[in-house]
N, C-alpha and C positions, 0 to 999 in steps of 0.2 A: 302461280301453280295451273297446270291444264287439267280440266275435267277427263275423266277416263273415256269419255265418249270424243274428244276432240283428238284427232289423228296426230297432232304434236305432242301430245302426253307421251307417247313411245320414245319421242326422242328426248323428252324431259327424264325419264325412268333412265334411258342408256346413258345419258349425259352424265347424271349424277352418280352412276355406277362406275363409270370410265373414271371420273375424278377420285370417288373412294378407293377402287383398287390401284389406281395409280399412286395414289399417297401412300397405302398399305404396302406396296412394293418399294417405296421409297424413291421414287421417279419425281423429277421435276417435269413440268410440262415440255421445256426445251429438250429433256433426255427421251422422253416418248417419243416426241416429234422426230427427233435424230433416228431413232430405231425404227421408225416406220416410215422415213423419207418425206415427212410432211412439214410444214412450217409450225412454229412455236405458235403462230397467232392463230392457225388452224384449230389447233389442240385447244388454245384458250376459247376460241369461238364454240367449239363442242360442248367445252365444260360450262360455258355461260349460261345465264339464265335467259338469255334472249334465243329465239328460235333460231337453229342452225341445223339445216339439213346435212345428211352424210350418207354414203352408200353403205350397204351390207358389207361391202369388201372392206371399207375402212374398219369397220367393227371386227371384222375376222382378223386383221393385221392387228389391232388393238389386242384383241384377246390372246392372239400368238404371244406377244411381247410380254403380256402381263401373266402368261401361263395359265389361262382360264378356259375353261369351256365357254364357248361363244354364248350360250344361253344364259350363262351367268350374269352377263350384262343387261338382259331383258327382263330379270326379274325384279318385280315390284317390291318396294319395303325391303330388300335385301340387307339382312341385319348380321349376316354371319362374318 
């Protein structure tokens, strides 16, 4: 886990939220990847605990598919 002062922290927050909401919507990594035209490996990398960069455009596409406001994916300790 990254400290809040580390720029990698936000990637960790977004990654956890992507995985959480993907699962809540009942999508597999493969299904999400297909819907946004990315590889399953890329989704796996985003959701892994390893550092993985991704663009705001990617976050926007994922938010659209998951029917979320984009800022939802940036919320820390999002428990709703």
